[in-house]
C-alpha positions as a printed Julia matrix, in Angstrom:
260×3 Matrix{Float64}:
 139.04   88.13   95.92
 139.48   88.44   92.17
 142.14   90.93   91.18
 142.76   92.93   88.03
 146.28   94.16   87.24
 145.93   97.91   87.37
 147.03  101.02   89.22
 143.53  102.49   89.11
 141.54  103.38   92.21
 138.43  102.43   90.25
 138.04  100.73   86.91
 135.4    98.87   84.95
 135.56   96.01   82.48
 132.86   95.42   79.87
 130.31   96.97   82.23
 126.62   97.17   81.32
 124.37   99.36   83.46
 120.63   99.85   83.71
 117.48   98.39   85.22
 115.33   95.32   84.72
 113.26   97.06   82.07
 115.87   99.43   80.64
 119.44   99.1    79.42
 121.2   102.45   79.93
 124.71  101.83   78.57
 127.01   98.91   77.78
 130.66   98.05   77.11
 131.82  100.66   79.65
 135.57  100.86   80.21
 136.69  103.61   82.58
 139.8   104.11   84.7
 140.15  106.56   87.59
 143.6   107.32   89.01
 144.91  109.19   92.07
 144.99  112.97   91.83
 142.51  113.2    88.95
 139.47  115.47   88.78
 136.88  113.82   86.56
 133.48  115.14   85.49
 130.62  112.88   84.44
 128.54  114.77   81.88
 125.51  114.1    79.7
 122.01  115.36   79.0
 119.19  114.82   81.5
 118.22  111.16   81.65
 121.36  109.96   79.88
 122.44  107.76   82.78
 124.95  109.78   84.81
 123.35  108.88   88.14
 122.88  105.27   87.06
 126.61  105.03   86.36
 127.53  106.53   89.74
 125.09  104.26   91.57
 126.54  101.2    89.84
 130.2   101.94   90.54
 129.36  102.54   94.22
 127.33   99.3    94.49
 124.07  101.11   95.22
 122.76   99.53   92.02
 123.69   96.11   90.65
 125.39   95.97   87.27
 123.56   94.1    84.53
 126.86   92.53   83.49
 130.58   93.19   83.53
 132.71   94.18   86.49
 133.74   97.12   88.64
 137.08   97.07   90.45
 138.11   99.1    93.48
 141.85   99.15   94.07
 142.11   95.99   91.92
 139.45   94.11   93.88
 136.14   93.1    92.34
 133.33   95.24   93.77
 131.21   92.12   94.22
 133.78   90.75   96.67
 134.02   93.88   98.86
 131.87   94.52  101.93
 129.94   97.75  102.48
 132.37   98.73  105.24
 135.37   98.18  102.96
 133.72  100.26  100.24
 133.18  103.09  102.74
 136.92  103.08  103.4
 137.65  103.54   99.69
 134.79  105.77   98.49
 133.12  108.72  100.18
 129.94  110.01   98.56
 128.45  113.51   98.58
 124.83  113.63   97.37
 122.89  116.66   96.2
 120.04  116.04   98.61
 121.24  114.94  102.01
 119.28  114.1   105.13
 120.79  115.18  108.42
 119.83  117.37  111.35
 120.63  120.99  110.59
 120.92  121.48  114.34
 124.36  119.89  114.03
 127.32  122.22  114.12
 129.72  122.33  111.2
 132.32  120.35  113.15
 129.74  117.75  114.19
 128.69  117.22  110.58
 132.3   116.89  109.43
 132.84  114.4   112.28
 130.18  112.09  110.76
 132.75  111.33  108.07
 134.61  109.18  110.62
 131.63  106.84  111.09
 133.22  103.93  109.15
 136.15  103.85  111.57
 134.64  104.48  115.02
 133.35  101.76  117.31
 129.66  101.29  118.05
 129.85  103.98  120.74
 131.21  106.47  118.22
 134.31  107.17  120.35
 136.87  109.23  118.45
 140.51  108.18  118.5
 143.42  110.58  117.97
 143.52  109.45  114.32
 139.84  110.38  113.98
 140.33  113.79  115.6
 143.36  114.53  113.41
 141.43  113.58  110.25
 138.53  115.86  111.26
 140.84  118.79  111.94
 142.73  118.25  108.7
 139.45  118.27  106.75
 138.37  121.51  108.44
 141.73  123.08  107.63
 141.74  121.87  104.0
 138.29  123.38  103.33
 139.07  126.48  105.42
 136.11  125.93  107.76
 137.81  127.09  110.96
 135.64  130.22  111.33
 132.46  128.18  110.77
 133.29  125.18  112.94
 130.87  126.05  115.76
 128.07  127.43  113.55
 124.83  125.49  113.2
 124.32  124.06  109.72
 120.88  125.69  109.64
 122.58  129.1   109.46
 124.74  128.29  106.43
 124.28  129.36  102.83
 124.03  126.68  100.13
 127.64  127.32   99.15
 128.88  127.04  102.73
 126.89  123.85  103.29
 128.38  122.29  100.17
 131.85  123.0   101.57
 130.88  121.32  104.85
 129.59  118.23  103.03
 132.9   118.08  101.17
 134.66  118.44  104.53
 132.75  115.41  105.81
 133.91  113.43  102.76
 137.51  114.5   103.36
 137.28  113.46  107.02
 136.27  110.0   105.79
 139.78  109.95  104.29
 139.13  107.76  101.26
 141.23  107.68   98.09
 138.1   108.36   95.99
 135.39  110.99   96.48
 132.23  110.9    94.35
 129.84  113.85   94.21
 126.43  114.01   92.54
 125.73  117.51   91.2
 127.82  119.43   93.79
 126.93  122.83   92.3
 123.14  122.51   92.32
 121.41  125.6    93.84
 124.63  127.67   93.57
 125.1   130.87   91.58
 127.76  131.07   88.87
 130.49  132.4    91.16
 129.95  129.67   93.75
 129.72  126.99   91.05
 133.16  128.03   89.83
 134.41  128.32   93.43
 133.35  124.79   94.37
 134.75  123.2    91.21
 138.02  125.13   91.56
 138.2   123.88   95.15
 137.7   120.3    93.94
 140.52  120.79   91.43
 142.83  122.09   94.17
 141.95  119.25   96.54
 142.55  116.55   93.92
 146.09  117.85   93.47
 147.0   118.63   97.09
 145.58  115.4    98.56
 146.12  113.14   95.52
 142.58  111.84   96.0
 140.58  111.06   92.88
 137.45  113.21   92.71
 134.59  112.3    90.39
 131.49  114.45   90.07
 128.35  114.45   87.94
 127.56  117.89   86.58
 125.61  119.98   84.11
 128.35  122.64   84.21
 130.04  121.33   81.08
 131.84  124.59   80.2
 133.46  124.73   83.65
 134.3   121.02   83.61
 136.13  121.38   80.3
 138.29  124.11   81.82
 139.1   122.42   85.11
 139.05  118.64   84.74
 141.76  116.14   83.88
 139.27  113.7    82.37
 135.66  113.75   81.2
 133.31  110.78   81.28
 130.56  111.38   78.71
 127.32  109.41   79.01
 125.36  109.77   75.79
 123.2   107.62   73.54
 123.76  104.38   75.41
 127.54  104.77   75.39
 130.09  105.9    77.97
 133.44  107.28   76.87
 136.32  108.68   78.91
 138.71  111.22   77.38
 140.68  114.3    78.27
 138.77  117.54   77.59
 141.1   118.25   74.68
 140.46  114.9    73.0
 136.73  115.07   73.7
 136.65  118.34   71.76
 139.08  117.18   69.08
 137.0   114.09   68.34
 133.84  116.26   68.17
 131.85  114.32   70.78
 130.24  117.51   72.09
 128.99  118.9    68.8
 125.88  116.71   68.78
 125.26  116.45   72.51
 122.27  118.81   72.31
 119.76  119.4    69.46
 121.53  121.65   66.95
 118.48  123.82   66.26
 119.11  125.83   69.43
 122.56  125.09   70.89
 125.91  124.54   69.25
 129.36  123.79   70.63
 132.14  126.21   69.82
 135.47  124.36   69.86
 137.52  127.57   69.89
 135.99  128.95   73.12
 135.32  125.42   74.46
 131.76  126.4    75.31
 128.15  125.97   74.25
 126.44  128.9    72.57
 122.87  129.71   71.62
 122.52  129.45   67.87
 121.8   132.76   66.22
């Protein structure tokens, strides 16, 4: 396998992403390290999902390379990827007749044998995930009885049970009210520090991401840049993210405001 000298969990080199009939972004250089919370932001249709699909090998890159733990993504099997990256999608398909614990247990699928027999390591990982997300009181509840916020916690619990160094979430706060949006993102921040896992999530909650994240990956106008929230603001990358006739970015409050 081809290696790249780096301490990153995930990195890219001269990456170009897109489809046969559409180039989305090129010359992408990103680095994701342990213990970081990173938001992927951009307007609708900018290419956030395309970027996530490419770095998880769901979509082929047009050119360039993606590295997982210094190994070229093209050289890694699907099983090996599932031991490095766990993915939480906005729309998931599973039986809501499953209990919370049963759904969390699905996170161990990459490690169990074809009979799905759980080892002590599997059982310990499941229990640790339940404890980390504080799901003890919900463990025996059917998923059909959960609120959107509770279900999002369970999906995160499943990702934690998978016990990968990198967790990627696509719009984890969709369908949640403001309080639960903040709650979920604050939980992600806490988990990134306590577990030292890297957590990357696509989001429209830019104001919250600027407050909570270590790094921001901005997808905009065919380019992808990665900076700290402070440098993203300092270099004025957010001031022209949306049409200025209606919305403007206020650097002092680090938030978007409706133009008066």
